[in-house]
C-alpha positions, 0 to 999 in steps of 0.5 A: 283599698283604704287611703291613708289620711292626709296629714293635718296642716299645721295651724297658722298662729294669728299675727296678734298671738305670736311674738313680734318679729324684730330684726336687730342690726347692731354690730357685735365686734365692739363693746359699744355695739354689744352694750346696745344689744344688751339694752335691747335684750333687757327691755325685751326680756323684762317688758315684752316678748319678741322673736329677735333676729341678731347676727354677729357682724362688724361695724357698718356691715350692711344687712344681709340681702335676704333680710329685706325679703323677710316679714318683720314687725320692727327693725332696730338698725345701726348700719342705716345708710340712705340706700338701706333706709330706702329699702326699709321704707319699702318694707313699711314697718317701724324702724328705729335708727341708731346710725351715727353717720347720716342725718335725716333718713326719716326714722326715729333716731337715738344716738350718743350726744357726741358733743357732750362726750367731747365736753366731758373729756375736756372737763376731765383733762382740765381737772388734771390741771393741764394747760395744753390740750390736743385732739386725735381722731378720725377724718370724715367720721361725723361722730368723731367730728362732733366729739372734736367740736365739743372738746374744743368748744369746752376749752374755748379753742378755735379750730385753727388754734387747736392741736388736731391730728386726724387720718382715715379710719376706713376706706381709701386713704387708710395708712399702713400701721407703721406709717400711721404710727410714724406720722402720729409720733411726729405730730405728738412730739411737736406738742408742748408738755404736759399735754392732755390728749382726747382721743375720739375712741379707745382704739384711737387712745391706744394709738396715742399711747403707743406713739407716746411709748415710742417717743419715750414720753411718760404717761400721764406725767408728760402726756395724759390720754382719755378715750371713749367707749370704756371697752374694758378689754381694750383699755386694760390692754393699754400701757398704762390702762386707758381712761375713757368716757363711758357713753350710755350705749345700754341706755340707747339700746333700752330706749330704742327697744322701748320706742320700737315697742310703742310703734309696733303697738300703733303709736304714731311715729315721730321723726326725732333725734334723741341724744343720750349724754355719756355716763361719766369718765372711768379714770385709769392710770393714763390720766391720774396726774395733777399738773398745775403750775400755780401753787395755790390752785394745786394745793386747793385741788389736792385738798378737794380730791382728799376731802370733797366727800367729807363735806368740804366747803370752800371757806374751810379750804381757804383756811389752808390755802393763802388766797382770797375766795374771789382770787381763787375763783378767778384762777380756777376758772382760768386753769380748771374751767370752773370754780372751786365750789363746782370742782367739789361738786364734780368730785362728789357726784363722780363718787356718787356715780361710782357708788351707785354702780358698785354698791347696793348702799341706800341713797341716804348712805351714798349722800353721806359718803359723798359729803352731801346733806340729804338724799333730796339734794343728792338727787337734785344735783345728780339729775342736773349733771347726769340727766337721770335720777340716782335710782335710774342710774343704778338700775341701768348700771345693774343691767350693765353688770348682768352677764350676757348669754 
């Protein structure tokens, strides 16, 4: 009796011939996490070929227990706690850590420069001509504390002198919504106006705007608010729409994937923390106000906003503002935080960033539209302010616009 042949065993693909298996542990519940994932995906599609595990979950959700039993070639992780880090070390695979809660976990780490985010928010609110400032954040959140400290440092405020409201975001001590809003409104009502409020993220910005609405405070005339993350859906749902500092989350994802790829190809791991600066402030109605009591400074700011990108020079501006340059420089430093010349450059470079994001204009035309003399000067100023070249900034902006599958 003939026996049936045994089924042939499926040949195992040698490790060096199969795509690397990469676990991506990054939340999908907010715009920041989704932009990080988009940056990782962009690198993986354009530079290499990975087999990626991605699971939809919320911020700070721990990795599933079974994940630590799988054979991975590399891991990119946001919810990295000391306990998770110990488990990762047992796997003995390259890890890129993106957490913003814990320092010194022993992996290469890439995060937002939270202090620079706070300084950027301060610069934006000061450019509105505001003299009173406040911070609204979450307690016991290191990333929020760094943003608070950067904000106060940029304004020259001491912790004891600053108007600060903080409460718990998660865990024990979180207040019910109604109680939280009542306390926040009570704090806001005690502040002098017109007031510039920096909220540690867009969620907190929405809380501030809701408290202002309950108090009958006009936004932005009495209270101007800027958040962080530039979550377009959340910012657009606010009334009025919320201005927001846009972090370079996509750049973090791209850089994390690039670093992991090198580690998986044998590069010696370096336990360093790389902090990426924010891109810029996306201005919406919540901060579109100019409130300056000094008439000469107010006039100068209006001229700068109207004509900076027409090649405005301070000497030409002084023909319309009855003041000496030295006096105006001193008043600007006191009220705005920098000189009229620096404000002209800020407006020009902000416009350059917007054109790089929204158009395909060549750099020569962008330089001309921003009132700058040539491409080389634009590139020099742009890199000094944004820590990247105009070309790289435009390329990352295109990745931001790429539809996500």
